[in-house]
C-alpha positions in Angstrom: -21.1 -41.1 62.1 -22.8 -39.2 59.3 -19.8 -36.9 59.0 -17.5 -40.0 58.6 -19.7 -41.5 55.9 -19.7 -38.1 54.0 -15.9 -38.0 54.1 -15.7 -41.6 52.7 -18.2 -40.8 50.0 -16.3 -37.7 49.0 -13.0 -39.6 48.9 -14.5 -42.3 46.7 -16.0 -39.7 44.3 -12.7 -37.8 44.0 -10.8 -41.1 43.3 -13.3 -41.9 40.5 -12.8 -38.5 38.9 -9.0 -38.8 39.0 -8.6 -42.4 37.7 -9.3 -43.1 34.0 -12.2 -45.3 33.2 -11.3 -48.9 32.4 -12.3 -48.5 28.8 -10.1 -45.4 28.4 -7.0 -47.4 29.6 -7.8 -50.2 27.2 -8.0 -47.9 24.2 -4.5 -46.6 24.7 -2.8 -49.9 25.5 -0.6 -51.1 22.7 -0.5 -47.8 20.8 2.4 -45.5 20.5 1.8 -41.9 21.6 1.6 -39.6 18.6 4.7 -37.4 18.6 4.8 -33.7 17.9 5.7 -32.5 14.4 6.6 -28.8 13.7 3.9 -26.5 12.2 4.0 -26.6 8.4 5.6 -30.0 8.3 5.0 -33.7 7.8 7.2 -36.0 9.8 7.9 -39.5 8.5 9.4 -42.5 10.2 10.7 -45.7 8.5 9.3 -47.9 11.2 5.8 -48.3 12.5 4.7 -46.7 15.7 7.0 -43.7 15.0 10.2 -45.7 15.3 13.2 -45.9 13.0 14.9 -43.2 10.9 13.0 -39.9 10.5 12.6 -37.2 7.9 10.8 -33.9 8.3 9.3 -32.4 5.1 8.2 -28.8 5.1 5.5 -27.3 2.8 7.8 -24.4 2.1 10.3 -26.8 0.4 7.8 -27.7 -2.3 7.7 -31.1 -4.0 10.3 -33.6 -2.8 11.1 -37.2 -3.6 11.1 -39.3 -0.6 14.7 -40.0 0.7 16.0 -43.4 -0.3 15.4 -44.9 3.2 11.7 -43.9 3.0 11.0 -44.5 -0.7 8.2 -47.1 -0.7 8.9 -47.6 3.0 7.0 -45.1 5.2 6.1 -46.9 8.4 4.3 -44.0 10.1 3.7 -40.3 9.8 2.3 -37.2 11.5 1.1 -34.2 9.4 1.0 -30.7 10.7 0.1 -29.2 7.3 -1.9 -30.1 4.2 0.1 -32.2 1.8 -0.2 -34.6 -1.1 1.4 -38.0 -1.0 2.3 -39.3 -4.5 3.1 -42.7 -6.0 4.4 -42.3 -9.6 3.9 -45.8 -11.0 1.0 -46.2 -11.3 0.0 -42.6 -10.5 -1.8 -42.5 -7.2 -2.3 -39.5 -4.9 -3.5 -39.2 -1.3 -4.6 -36.0 0.4 -3.3 -35.5 3.9 -4.6 -32.8 6.2 -3.1 -31.1 9.3 -3.7 -33.3 12.3 -3.6 -36.6 10.2 -1.4 -39.3 11.5 -0.9 -43.1 11.0 1.2 -45.3 13.3 1.0 -48.2 10.9 1.3 -47.1 7.3 3.6 -49.6 5.6 0.8 -52.0 4.6 -1.1 -49.1 3.1 0.1 -46.2 0.9 3.4 -46.0 2.9 4.6 -49.1 1.0 4.2 -47.2 -2.3 4.9 -43.5 -1.6 7.5 -41.8 -3.9 7.1 -38.2 -3.0 5.3 -35.4 -1.1 4.0 -32.1 -2.4 2.4 -29.1 -0.6 -1.4 -28.5 -0.7 -4.2 -30.8 -1.9 -3.8 -33.4 -4.6 
């Protein structure tokens, strides 16, 4: 009988290790998974939660104006390099670091962004 109890306790303990905690599941519900973006790049989406049309800017390309479909309309982004987001009128700049991402950026600086440049602002 003791051997059977030990087997049941072991099974319960292994199940607890393999299943995520209830809080961990709740934290990921309703969020889009952060997609990969190539090294040295910032990937932009026109829609929130990494949906819509995309554009990949590379630090090697230097300063670039946002393409027309993203000008003042970046819904989300993933950065895999250091960059400076720029709004020209009025002049505002935002530092972005490798590893930064936003799934909902339109209501913030994504609604004003005009261009992107390599390095810090």
